[in-house]
Structure formats: C-alpha cells, structure tokens
PDB file of N, H, CA, C and O in Angstrom:
ATOM      1  N   MET A   1     144.390 109.491  96.250  1.00  0.00           N
ATOM      2  CA  MET A   1     143.289 110.204  96.848  1.00  0.00           C
ATOM      3  C   MET A   1     143.259 111.648  95.292  1.00  0.00           C
ATOM      4  O   MET A   1     144.014 112.589  95.046  1.00  0.00           O
ATOM      5  N   PRO A   2     141.758 111.019  94.471  1.00  0.00           N
ATOM      6  CA  PRO A   2     141.889 112.107  93.310  1.00  0.00           C
ATOM      7  C   PRO A   2     141.860 113.424  93.523  1.00  0.00           C
ATOM      8  O   PRO A   2     141.862 113.894  94.661  1.00  0.00           O
ATOM      9  N   GLY A   3     141.825 114.265  92.260  1.00  0.00           N
ATOM     10  H   GLY A   3     141.823 113.883  91.335  1.00  0.00           H
ATOM     11  CA  GLY A   3     142.120 115.521  92.403  1.00  0.00           C
ATOM     12  C   GLY A   3     141.488 116.277  92.782  1.00  0.00           C
ATOM     13  O   GLY A   3     142.167 117.107  93.387  1.00  0.00           O
ATOM     14  N   GLY A   4     140.473 116.505  92.784  1.00  0.00           N
ATOM     15  H   GLY A   4     139.921 115.831  92.293  1.00  0.00           H
ATOM     16  CA  GLY A   4     139.563 116.605  93.851  1.00  0.00           C
ATOM     17  C   GLY A   4     139.862 116.741  94.675  1.00  0.00           C
ATOM     18  O   GLY A   4     140.097 117.932  94.880  1.00  0.00           O
ATOM     19  N   GLY A   5     140.096 115.957  95.682  1.00  0.00           N
ATOM     20  H   GLY A   5     139.905 114.989  95.516  1.00  0.00           H
ATOM     21  CA  GLY A   5     140.230 115.507  96.991  1.00  0.00           C
ATOM     22  C   GLY A   5     141.190 115.502  97.727  1.00  0.00           C
ATOM     23  O   GLY A   5     141.109 115.563  98.954  1.00  0.00           O
ATOM     24  N   ARG A   6     142.304 115.424  97.031  1.00  0.00           N
ATOM     25  H   ARG A   6     142.369 115.375  96.035  1.00  0.00           H
ATOM     26  CA  ARG A   6     143.620 116.310  97.258  1.00  0.00           C
ATOM     27  C   ARG A   6     143.509 117.870  97.442  1.00  0.00           C
ATOM     28  O   ARG A   6     143.638 118.444  98.524  1.00  0.00           O
ATOM     29  N   ASN A   7     143.247 118.484  96.211  1.00  0.00           N
ATOM     30  H   ASN A   7     143.143 118.018  95.333  1.00  0.00           H
ATOM     31  CA  ASN A   7     143.137 120.102  96.318  1.00  0.00           C
ATOM     32  C   ASN A   7     142.479 120.606  97.819  1.00  0.00           C
ATOM     33  O   ASN A   7     143.099 121.182  98.713  1.00  0.00           O
ATOM     34  N   LEU A   8     141.132 120.240  97.822  1.00  0.00           N
ATOM     35  H   LEU A   8     140.628 119.773  97.096  1.00  0.00           H
ATOM     36  CA  LEU A   8     140.363 119.796  99.083  1.00  0.00           C
ATOM     37  C   LEU A   8     141.218 120.236 100.390  1.00  0.00           C
ATOM     38  O   LEU A   8     141.486 121.319 100.911  1.00  0.00           O
ATOM     39  N   VAL A   9     141.519 118.866 100.672  1.00  0.00           N
ATOM     40  H   VAL A   9     141.301 117.986 100.248  1.00  0.00           H
ATOM     41  CA  VAL A   9     142.603 118.731 101.530  1.00  0.00           C
ATOM     42  C   VAL A   9     144.402 120.035 101.599  1.00  0.00           C
ATOM     43  O   VAL A   9     144.998 120.556 102.542  1.00  0.00           O
ATOM     44  N   ALA A  10     144.580 120.045 100.371  1.00  0.00           N
ATOM     45  H   ALA A  10     144.096 119.621  99.605  1.00  0.00           H
ATOM     46  CA  ALA A  10     145.796 121.397 100.305  1.00  0.00           C
ATOM     47  C   ALA A  10     144.832 122.977 100.593  1.00  0.00           C
ATOM     48  O   ALA A  10     145.153 124.100 100.982  1.00  0.00           O
ATOM     49  N   GLN A  11     143.947 122.537 100.302  1.00  0.00           N
ATOM     50  H   GLN A  11     143.686 121.625  99.986  1.00  0.00           H
ATOM     51  CA  GLN A  11     143.181 123.733 100.973  1.00  0.00           C
ATOM     52  C   GLN A  11     143.083 124.063 102.516  1.00  0.00           C
ATOM     53  O   GLN A  11     143.499 125.128 102.972  1.00  0.00           O
ATOM     54  N   ALA A  12     142.617 123.267 103.135  1.00  0.00           N
ATOM     55  H   ALA A  12     142.280 122.402 102.765  1.00  0.00           H
ATOM     56  CA  ALA A  12     142.552 122.796 104.034  1.00  0.00           C
ATOM     57  C   ALA A  12     144.104 122.951 105.756  1.00  0.00           C
ATOM     58  O   ALA A  12     144.345 123.273 106.920  1.00  0.00           O
ATOM     59  N   ILE A  13     144.485 122.507 104.725  1.00  0.00           N
ATOM     60  H   ILE A  13     144.289 122.245 103.780  1.00  0.00           H
ATOM     61  CA  ILE A  13     146.087 122.158 105.769  1.00  0.00           C
ATOM     62  C   ILE A  13     146.741 123.481 105.656  1.00  0.00           C
ATOM     63  O   ILE A  13     147.600 123.798 106.478  1.00  0.00           O
ATOM     64  N   ALA A  14     146.272 124.556 104.352  1.00  0.00           N
ATOM     65  H   ALA A  14     145.575 124.298 103.684  1.00  0.00           H
ATOM     66  CA  ALA A  14     147.118 125.759 104.159  1.00  0.00           C
ATOM     67  C   ALA A  14     146.768 126.987 105.061  1.00  0.00           C
ATOM     68  O   ALA A  14     147.318 128.036 105.397  1.00  0.00           O
ATOM     69  N   ALA A  15     145.191 126.131 105.366  1.00  0.00           N
ATOM     70  H   ALA A  15     144.745 125.278 105.093  1.00  0.00           H
ATOM     71  CA  ALA A  15     144.086 127.562 105.940  1.00  0.00           C
ATOM     72  C   ALA A  15     144.355 127.026 107.484  1.00  0.00           C
ATOM     73  O   ALA A  15     143.898 127.880 108.244  1.00  0.00           O
ATOM     74  N   GLY A  16     144.941 125.899 108.243  1.00  0.00           N
ATOM     75  H   GLY A  16     145.312 125.204 107.627  1.00  0.00           H
ATOM     76  CA  GLY A  16     145.397 125.904 109.151  1.00  0.00           C
ATOM     77  C   GLY A  16     144.162 124.687 109.975  1.00  0.00           C
ATOM     78  O   GLY A  16     144.091 124.212 111.108  1.00  0.00           O
ATOM     79  N   LEU A  17     143.440 124.562 108.883  1.00  0.00           N
ATOM     80  H   LEU A  17     143.498 124.948 107.962  1.00  0.00           H
ATOM     81  CA  LEU A  17     142.243 123.244 109.716  1.00  0.00           C
ATOM     82  C   LEU A  17     142.614 121.952 109.772  1.00  0.00           C
ATOM     83  O   LEU A  17     141.713 121.146 109.536  1.00  0.00           O
ATOM     84  N   VAL A  18     143.721 121.506 110.025  1.00  0.00           N
ATOM     85  H   VAL A  18     144.453 122.161 110.217  1.00  0.00           H
ATOM     86  CA  VAL A  18     144.023 119.972 110.021  1.00  0.00           C
ATOM     87  C   VAL A  18     144.978 120.169 111.553  1.00  0.00           C
ATOM     88  O   VAL A  18     146.034 120.759 111.781  1.00  0.00           O
ATOM     89  N   ALA A  19     144.214 119.523 112.261  1.00  0.00           N
ATOM     90  H   ALA A  19     143.356 119.044 112.076  1.00  0.00           H
ATOM     91  CA  ALA A  19     144.654 119.815 113.928  1.00  0.00           C
ATOM     92  C   ALA A  19     145.281 118.158 113.791  1.00  0.00           C
ATOM     93  O   ALA A  19     145.870 118.091 114.870  1.00  0.00           O
ATOM     94  N   GLU A  20     145.518 116.712 113.074  1.00  0.00           N
ATOM     95  H   GLU A  20     145.040 116.767 112.198  1.00  0.00           H
ATOM     96  CA  GLU A  20     146.320 115.830 113.368  1.00  0.00           C
ATOM     97  C   GLU A  20     146.573 115.160 111.729  1.00  0.00           C
ATOM     98  O   GLU A  20     145.857 114.748 110.817  1.00  0.00           O
ATOM     99  N   TYR A  21     148.054 115.336 111.994  1.00  0.00           N
ATOM    100  H   TYR A  21     148.636 115.671 112.735  1.00  0.00           H
ATOM    101  CA  TYR A  21     148.618 114.192 110.586  1.00  0.00           C
ATOM    102  C   TYR A  21     148.914 112.898 111.594  1.00  0.00           C
ATOM    103  O   TYR A  21     149.249 112.903 112.778  1.00  0.00           O
ATOM    104  N   HIS A  22     148.588 111.431 110.388  1.00  0.00           N
ATOM    105  H   HIS A  22     148.316 111.427 109.425  1.00  0.00           H
ATOM    106  CA  HIS A  22     148.997 110.329 111.247  1.00  0.00           C
ATOM    107  C   HIS A  22     149.509 109.405 109.573  1.00  0.00           C
ATOM    108  O   HIS A  22     149.023 108.752 108.650  1.00  0.00           O
ATOM    109  N   LEU A  23     150.922 110.009 110.127  1.00  0.00           N
ATOM    110  H   LEU A  23     151.317 110.540 110.877  1.00  0.00           H
ATOM    111  CA  LEU A  23     151.419 109.021 108.380  1.00  0.00           C
ATOM    112  C   LEU A  23     151.992 108.083 108.353  1.00  0.00           C
ATOM    113  O   LEU A  23     152.601 107.440 109.209  1.00  0.00           O
ATOM    114  N   PHE A  24     151.721 107.901 106.816  1.00  0.00           N
ATOM    115  H   PHE A  24     151.226 108.423 106.122  1.00  0.00           H
ATOM    116  CA  PHE A  24     152.332 105.868 106.788  1.00  0.00           C
ATOM    117  C   PHE A  24     153.059 106.128 105.758  1.00  0.00           C
ATOM    118  O   PHE A  24     152.575 106.736 104.803  1.00  0.00           O
ATOM    119  N   ILE A  25     154.721 105.591 105.777  1.00  0.00           N
ATOM    120  H   ILE A  25     155.114 105.097 106.553  1.00  0.00           H
ATOM    121  CA  ILE A  25     155.802 105.378 104.985  1.00  0.00           C
ATOM    122  C   ILE A  25     156.130 104.685 104.922  1.00  0.00           C
ATOM    123  O   ILE A  25     156.554 104.027 105.872  1.00  0.00           O
ATOM    124  N   THR A  26     156.174 104.152 103.001  1.00  0.00           N
ATOM    125  H   THR A  26     155.830 104.686 102.229  1.00  0.00           H
ATOM    126  CA  THR A  26     157.191 103.161 103.387  1.00  0.00           C
ATOM    127  C   THR A  26     157.842 103.699 101.725  1.00  0.00           C
ATOM    128  O   THR A  26     157.385 104.385 100.811  1.00  0.00           O
ATOM    129  N   THR A  27     159.337 102.839 102.006  1.00  0.00           N
ATOM    130  H   THR A  27     159.708 102.281 102.748  1.00  0.00           H
ATOM    131  CA  THR A  27     160.170 103.060 100.644  1.00  0.00           C
ATOM    132  C   THR A  27     159.684 102.519  99.605  1.00  0.00           C
ATOM    133  O   THR A  27     159.288 101.356  99.528  1.00  0.00           O
ATOM    134  N   SER A  28     159.688 103.621  98.445  1.00  0.00           N
ATOM    135  H   SER A  28     160.010 104.566  98.508  1.00  0.00           H
ATOM    136  CA  SER A  28     159.896 103.154  97.022  1.00  0.00           C
ATOM    137  C   SER A  28     160.525 103.715  96.292  1.00  0.00           C
ATOM    138  O   SER A  28     161.233 104.559  96.839  1.00  0.00           O
ATOM    139  N   VAL A  29     160.638 103.641  95.029  1.00  0.00           N
ATOM    140  H   VAL A  29     160.062 102.955  94.584  1.00  0.00           H
ATOM    141  CA  VAL A  29     161.527 104.002  94.068  1.00  0.00           C
ATOM    142  C   VAL A  29     161.292 104.076  92.787  1.00  0.00           C
ATOM    143  O   VAL A  29     161.158 103.219  91.914  1.00  0.00           O
ATOM    144  N   VAL A  30     161.243 105.826  92.796  1.00  0.00           N
ATOM    145  H   VAL A  30     161.352 106.522  93.506  1.00  0.00           H
ATOM    146  CA  VAL A  30     160.099 106.053  91.612  1.00  0.00           C
ATOM    147  C   VAL A  30     160.267 107.476  91.112  1.00  0.00           C
ATOM    148  O   VAL A  30     160.809 108.333  91.809  1.00  0.00           O
ATOM    149  N   GLY A  31     159.591 107.824  89.372  1.00  0.00           N
ATOM    150  H   GLY A  31     159.150 107.127  88.805  1.00  0.00           H
ATOM    151  CA  GLY A  31     160.839 108.491  89.267  1.00  0.00           C
ATOM    152  C   GLY A  31     159.812 109.805  89.577  1.00  0.00           C
ATOM    153  O   GLY A  31     160.344 110.858  89.228  1.00  0.00           O
ATOM    154  N   GLY A  32     158.636 109.954  90.078  1.00  0.00           N
ATOM    155  H   GLY A  32     158.203 109.099  90.362  1.00  0.00           H
ATOM    156  CA  GLY A  32     158.459 111.402  90.722  1.00  0.00           C
ATOM    157  C   GLY A  32     157.384 111.440  92.141  1.00  0.00           C
ATOM    158  O   GLY A  32     157.487 110.851  93.217  1.00  0.00           O
ATOM    159  N   GLY A  33     156.496 112.246  91.707  1.00  0.00           N
ATOM    160  H   GLY A  33     156.412 112.724  90.833  1.00  0.00           H
ATOM    161  CA  GLY A  33     155.355 112.059  93.126  1.00  0.00           C
ATOM    162  C   GLY A  33     154.973 113.437  92.819  1.00  0.00           C
ATOM    163  O   GLY A  33     155.342 114.307  92.030  1.00  0.00           O
ATOM    164  N   LYS A  34     153.595 113.237  94.265  1.00  0.00           N
ATOM    165  H   LYS A  34     153.296 112.531  94.906  1.00  0.00           H
ATOM    166  CA  LYS A  34     153.050 114.168  94.462  1.00  0.00           C
ATOM    167  C   LYS A  34     153.638 114.978  95.775  1.00  0.00           C
ATOM    168  O   LYS A  34     153.576 114.270  96.780  1.00  0.00           O
ATOM    169  N   ARG A  35     154.188 116.274  96.012  1.00  0.00           N
ATOM    170  H   ARG A  35     154.239 116.849  95.196  1.00  0.00           H
ATOM    171  CA  ARG A  35     154.161 116.576  97.239  1.00  0.00           C
ATOM    172  C   ARG A  35     153.232 116.122  98.125  1.00  0.00           C
ATOM    173  O   ARG A  35     152.341 115.338  97.798  1.00  0.00           O
ATOM    174  N   PHE A  36     153.444 116.764  99.748  1.00  0.00           N
ATOM    175  H   PHE A  36     154.168 117.401 100.014  1.00  0.00           H
ATOM    176  CA  PHE A  36     152.272 115.609 100.257  1.00  0.00           C
ATOM    177  C   PHE A  36     151.721 116.941 100.858  1.00  0.00           C
ATOM    178  O   PHE A  36     150.500 116.959 100.700  1.00  0.00           O
ATOM    179  N   PHE A  37     152.170 118.049 101.482  1.00  0.00           N
ATOM    180  H   PHE A  37     153.161 118.034 101.610  1.00  0.00           H
ATOM    181  CA  PHE A  37     151.888 119.359 102.102  1.00  0.00           C
ATOM    182  C   PHE A  37     151.780 119.932 100.922  1.00  0.00           C
ATOM    183  O   PHE A  37     152.739 119.548 100.252  1.00  0.00           O
ATOM    184  N   PRO A  38     151.059 120.713 100.263  1.00  0.00           N
ATOM    185  CA  PRO A  38     151.133 121.889  99.681  1.00  0.00           C
ATOM    186  C   PRO A  38     152.222 123.004  99.194  1.00  0.00           C
ATOM    187  O   PRO A  38     152.974 123.457 100.056  1.00  0.00           O
ATOM    188  N   ASP A  39     152.323 123.399  98.040  1.00  0.00           N
ATOM    189  H   ASP A  39     151.712 123.031  97.339  1.00  0.00           H
ATOM    190  CA  ASP A  39     153.334 124.697  98.059  1.00  0.00           C
ATOM    191  C   ASP A  39     152.545 125.525  98.937  1.00  0.00           C
ATOM    192  O   ASP A  39     151.387 125.697  99.317  1.00  0.00           O
ATOM    193  N   GLY A  40     154.036 126.074  99.115  1.00  0.00           N
ATOM    194  H   GLY A  40     154.977 125.934  98.806  1.00  0.00           H
ATOM    195  CA  GLY A  40     154.433 127.569  99.987  1.00  0.00           C
ATOM    196  C   GLY A  40     153.515 127.541 101.311  1.00  0.00           C
ATOM    197  O   GLY A  40     153.010 128.539 101.825  1.00  0.00           O
ATOM    198  N   VAL A  41     153.409 126.413 101.700  1.00  0.00           N
ATOM    199  H   VAL A  41     153.819 125.602 101.283  1.00  0.00           H
ATOM    200  CA  VAL A  41     152.717 125.908 103.380  1.00  0.00           C
ATOM    201  C   VAL A  41     153.861 125.457 104.448  1.00  0.00           C
ATOM    202  O   VAL A  41     154.244 124.302 104.258  1.00  0.00           O
ATOM    203  N   ARG A  42     154.362 126.003 105.320  1.00  0.00           N
ATOM    204  H   ARG A  42     154.051 126.941 105.474  1.00  0.00           H
ATOM    205  CA  ARG A  42     155.170 125.626 105.850  1.00  0.00           C
ATOM    206  C   ARG A  42     154.479 125.455 107.459  1.00  0.00           C
ATOM    207  O   ARG A  42     153.831 126.340 108.018  1.00  0.00           O
ATOM    208  N   LEU A  43     154.811 124.017 108.069  1.00  0.00           N
ATOM    209  H   LEU A  43     155.337 123.299 107.615  1.00  0.00           H
ATOM    210  CA  LEU A  43     154.134 123.682 108.927  1.00  0.00           C
ATOM    211  C   LEU A  43     155.588 123.037 110.021  1.00  0.00           C
ATOM    212  O   LEU A  43     156.342 122.081 109.844  1.00  0.00           O
ATOM    213  N   ASP A  44     155.487 124.309 111.414  1.00  0.00           N
ATOM    214  H   ASP A  44     154.874 125.086 111.558  1.00  0.00           H
ATOM    215  CA  ASP A  44     156.322 123.108 112.232  1.00  0.00           C
ATOM    216  C   ASP A  44     155.745 122.600 113.163  1.00  0.00           C
ATOM    217  O   ASP A  44     154.929 123.088 113.945  1.00  0.00           O
ATOM    218  N   LEU A  45     156.460 120.898 113.042  1.00  0.00           N
ATOM    219  H   LEU A  45     157.123 120.502 112.406  1.00  0.00           H
ATOM    220  CA  LEU A  45     155.795 119.635 113.504  1.00  0.00           C
ATOM    221  C   LEU A  45     156.628 119.054 114.435  1.00  0.00           C
ATOM    222  O   LEU A  45     157.799 119.045 114.058  1.00  0.00           O
ATOM    223  N   GLU A  46     156.452 118.605 115.431  1.00  0.00           N
ATOM    224  H   GLU A  46     155.500 118.612 115.738  1.00  0.00           H
ATOM    225  CA  GLU A  46     157.089 117.524 116.352  1.00  0.00           C
ATOM    226  C   GLU A  46     156.742 115.950 116.103  1.00  0.00           C
ATOM    227  O   GLU A  46     155.592 115.662 115.774  1.00  0.00           O
ATOM    228  N   LEU A  47     157.501 115.163 116.221  1.00  0.00           N
ATOM    229  H   LEU A  47     158.436 115.398 116.488  1.00  0.00           H
ATOM    230  CA  LEU A  47     158.032 114.016 116.214  1.00  0.00           C
ATOM    231  C   LEU A  47     157.514 113.388 117.541  1.00  0.00           C
ATOM    232  O   LEU A  47     158.306 112.930 118.364  1.00  0.00           O
ATOM    233  N   VAL A  48     155.590 113.372 117.810  1.00  0.00           N
ATOM    234  H   VAL A  48     154.946 113.744 117.141  1.00  0.00           H
ATOM    235  CA  VAL A  48     155.555 112.538 119.189  1.00  0.00           C
ATOM    236  C   VAL A  48     155.988 111.383 119.295  1.00  0.00           C
ATOM    237  O   VAL A  48     156.720 111.026 120.217  1.00  0.00           O
ATOM    238  N   GLU A  49     155.541 110.550 118.244  1.00  0.00           N
ATOM    239  H   GLU A  49     154.945 110.841 117.495  1.00  0.00           H
ATOM    240  CA  GLU A  49     155.421 108.688 118.180  1.00  0.00           C
ATOM    241  C   GLU A  49     155.442 108.519 116.949  1.00  0.00           C
ATOM    242  O   GLU A  49     154.700 108.946 116.065  1.00  0.00           O
ATOM    243  N   GLU A  50     156.545 107.716 116.920  1.00  0.00           N
ATOM    244  H   GLU A  50     157.147 107.370 117.639  1.00  0.00           H
ATOM    245  CA  GLU A  50     156.493 106.661 115.802  1.00  0.00           C
ATOM    246  C   GLU A  50     156.566 105.191 116.089  1.00  0.00           C
ATOM    247  O   GLU A  50     156.694 104.710 117.215  1.00  0.00           O
ATOM    248  N   ARG A  51     156.462 104.449 114.845  1.00  0.00           N
ATOM    249  H   ARG A  51     156.358 104.839 113.931  1.00  0.00           H
ATOM    250  CA  ARG A  51     156.648 103.086 114.758  1.00  0.00           C
ATOM    251  C   ARG A  51     157.201 102.763 113.947  1.00  0.00           C
ATOM    252  O   ARG A  51     157.169 103.539 112.992  1.00  0.00           O
ATOM    253  N   ALA A  52     157.944 101.628 113.786  1.00  0.00           N
ATOM    254  H   ALA A  52     157.971 100.997 114.562  1.00  0.00           H
ATOM    255  CA  ALA A  52     158.914 101.075 112.573  1.00  0.00           C
ATOM    256  C   ALA A  52     157.876  99.447 112.276  1.00  0.00           C
ATOM    257  O   ALA A  52     157.611  99.091 113.424  1.00  0.00           O
ATOM    258  N   PHE A  53     157.445  98.746 111.615  1.00  0.00           N
ATOM    259  H   PHE A  53     157.660  99.035 110.682  1.00  0.00           H
ATOM    260  CA  PHE A  53     157.667  97.790 111.295  1.00  0.00           C
ATOM    261  C   PHE A  53     158.179  96.860 110.971  1.00  0.00           C
ATOM    262  O   PHE A  53     159.330  97.266 110.811  1.00  0.00           O
ATOM    263  N   ASP A  54     158.181  95.309 110.618  1.00  0.00           N
ATOM    264  H   ASP A  54     157.246  94.979 110.748  1.00  0.00           H
ATOM    265  CA  ASP A  54     158.882  94.602 110.438  1.00  0.00           C
ATOM    266  C   ASP A  54     159.077  94.277 108.777  1.00  0.00           C
ATOM    267  O   ASP A  54     159.976  93.745 108.127  1.00  0.00           O
ATOM    268  N   SER A  55     157.676  94.917 108.413  1.00  0.00           N
ATOM    269  H   SER A  55     156.945  95.349 108.941  1.00  0.00           H
ATOM    270  CA  SER A  55     157.812  95.290 106.488  1.00  0.00           C
ATOM    271  C   SER A  55     158.394  96.169 106.025  1.00  0.00           C
ATOM    272  O   SER A  55     158.551  96.298 104.811  1.00  0.00           O
ATOM    273  N   GLY A  56     158.786  96.868 106.795  1.00  0.00           N
ATOM    274  H   GLY A  56     158.658  96.763 107.782  1.00  0.00           H
ATOM    275  CA  GLY A  56     159.608  98.298 106.350  1.00  0.00           C
ATOM    276  C   GLY A  56     158.477  99.823 106.465  1.00  0.00           C
ATOM    277  O   GLY A  56     158.806 100.908 105.987  1.00  0.00           O
ATOM    278  N   LEU A  57     157.607  99.660 106.941  1.00  0.00           N
ATOM    279  H   LEU A  57     157.340  98.779 107.330  1.00  0.00           H
ATOM    280  CA  LEU A  57     156.520 100.577 107.003  1.00  0.00           C
ATOM    281  C   LEU A  57     156.714 101.419 108.031  1.00  0.00           C
ATOM    282  O   LEU A  57     157.331 100.847 108.930  1.00  0.00           O
ATOM    283  N   ILE A  58     156.482 102.402 108.252  1.00  0.00           N
ATOM    284  H   ILE A  58     155.981 102.866 107.522  1.00  0.00           H
ATOM    285  CA  ILE A  58     156.662 102.859 109.496  1.00  0.00           C
ATOM    286  C   ILE A  58     155.611 104.584 109.721  1.00  0.00           C
ATOM    287  O   ILE A  58     155.467 105.512 108.925  1.00  0.00           O
ATOM    288  N   TYR A  59     155.078 104.397 111.110  1.00  0.00           N
ATOM    289  H   TYR A  59     155.195 103.644 111.757  1.00  0.00           H
ATOM    290  CA  TYR A  59     153.973 105.449 110.894  1.00  0.00           C
ATOM    291  C   TYR A  59     154.917 106.459 111.895  1.00  0.00           C
ATOM    292  O   TYR A  59     155.873 106.339 112.660  1.00  0.00           O
ATOM    293  N   ALA A  60     153.894 107.682 111.313  1.00  0.00           N
ATOM    294  H   ALA A  60     153.117 107.779 110.692  1.00  0.00           H
ATOM    295  CA  ALA A  60     154.742 108.543 112.364  1.00  0.00           C
ATOM    296  C   ALA A  60     153.873 109.325 112.990  1.00  0.00           C
ATOM    297  O   ALA A  60     152.839 109.129 112.352  1.00  0.00           O
ATOM    298  N   LEU A  61     153.567 110.279 114.045  1.00  0.00           N
ATOM    299  H   LEU A  61     154.407 110.438 114.563  1.00  0.00           H
ATOM    300  CA  LEU A  61     152.479 110.852 114.288  1.00  0.00           C
ATOM    301  C   LEU A  61     153.034 112.316 114.703  1.00  0.00           C
ATOM    302  O   LEU A  61     153.280 112.376 115.907  1.00  0.00           O
ATOM    303  N   PRO A  62     153.234 113.258 114.137  1.00  0.00           N
ATOM    304  CA  PRO A  62     153.788 114.345 114.418  1.00  0.00           C
ATOM    305  C   PRO A  62     152.577 115.527 115.008  1.00  0.00           C
ATOM    306  O   PRO A  62     151.472 115.733 114.508  1.00  0.00           O
ATOM    307  N   ASP A  63     153.074 116.080 116.000  1.00  0.00           N
ATOM    308  H   ASP A  63     153.972 115.913 116.407  1.00  0.00           H
ATOM    309  CA  ASP A  63     152.026 117.070 116.879  1.00  0.00           C
ATOM    310  C   ASP A  63     152.533 118.320 116.219  1.00  0.00           C
ATOM    311  O   ASP A  63     153.741 118.554 116.235  1.00  0.00           O
ATOM    312  N   PRO A  64     151.312 119.496 115.383  1.00  0.00           N
ATOM    313  CA  PRO A  64     151.854 121.053 114.992  1.00  0.00           C
ATOM    314  C   PRO A  64     152.509 121.661 116.500  1.00  0.00           C
ATOM    315  O   PRO A  64     151.625 121.648 117.357  1.00  0.00           O
ATOM    316  N   LEU A  65     154.010 122.258 117.098  1.00  0.00           N
ATOM    317  H   LEU A  65     154.728 122.269 116.402  1.00  0.00           H
ATOM    318  CA  LEU A  65     154.692 123.002 117.960  1.00  0.00           C
ATOM    319  C   LEU A  65     153.352 123.787 118.425  1.00  0.00           C
ATOM    320  O   LEU A  65     153.113 123.619 119.621  1.00  0.00           O
ATOM    321  N   SER A  66     152.490 124.553 117.780  1.00  0.00           N
ATOM    322  H   SER A  66     152.684 124.690 116.808  1.00  0.00           H
ATOM    323  CA  SER A  66     151.770 125.782 117.852  1.00  0.00           C
ATOM    324  C   SER A  66     150.679 125.067 118.663  1.00  0.00           C
ATOM    325  O   SER A  66     150.104 125.934 119.321  1.00  0.00           O
ATOM    326  N   ARG A  67     150.292 124.187 118.835  1.00  0.00           N
ATOM    327  H   ARG A  67     150.759 123.482 118.300  1.00  0.00           H
ATOM    328  CA  ARG A  67     149.623 123.343 119.653  1.00  0.00           C
ATOM    329  C   ARG A  67     150.395 122.026 121.447  1.00  0.00           C
ATOM    330  O   ARG A  67     149.971 121.336 122.374  1.00  0.00           O
ATOM    331  N   THR A  68     151.671 122.503 120.818  1.00  0.00           N
ATOM    332  H   THR A  68     152.015 123.063 120.064  1.00  0.00           H
ATOM    333  CA  THR A  68     151.626 122.008 122.183  1.00  0.00           C
ATOM    334  C   THR A  68     151.785 122.282 123.447  1.00  0.00           C
ATOM    335  O   THR A  68     152.774 123.000 123.592  1.00  0.00           O
ATOM    336  N   GLY A  69     151.244 122.031 124.454  1.00  0.00           N
ATOM    337  H   GLY A  69     150.440 121.448 124.336  1.00  0.00           H
ATOM    338  CA  GLY A  69     150.820 122.329 125.550  1.00  0.00           C
ATOM    339  C   GLY A  69     149.269 122.493 126.110  1.00  0.00           C
ATOM    340  O   GLY A  69     148.954 122.701 127.281  1.00  0.00           O
ATOM    341  N   TRP A  70     148.238 122.323 124.792  1.00  0.00           N
ATOM    342  H   TRP A  70     148.494 122.154 123.840  1.00  0.00           H
ATOM    343  CA  TRP A  70     146.852 122.236 124.673  1.00  0.00           C
ATOM    344  C   TRP A  70     146.416 120.993 125.635  1.00  0.00           C
ATOM    345  O   TRP A  70     145.231 120.674 125.733  1.00  0.00           O
TER     346      TRP A  70
END
C-alpha cells in the first residue's frame, strides 16, 4: 500500500472507524517490515474464524471485543 494510503488507514484504525479486519498471513523471513497496527493503538480482538490453506497461508477474522454481542 502506498505511504499515503497506509497513513490514512492508520488514522482510521486509531480513531476506531474500522469495523472488521480480514487478515491473510503468510510466513516469510526478511529483515524487517512495517507494523500492521499503528504505534500506540491497542485493540482487544477475539478470533472468531480462521482457515489454514495447503500453501501455508492463514486467513484470520478477528472481532473487536467491544462489538461482541451486537
């Protein structure tokens, strides 16, 4: 994601405007990277669905605990 888009998403997450996160996780070994969630933002998430694929890819659907019961 281009830097401008990443900053916009970080601001939306920090402001609590993101309702769902669909995460696709793959393993790789590299020297570094960028954090998914912005610095200083703590989210309480509950994993409600996950799926592992033969390729090693993992799909995870976390739900913010504050929304549980909606």
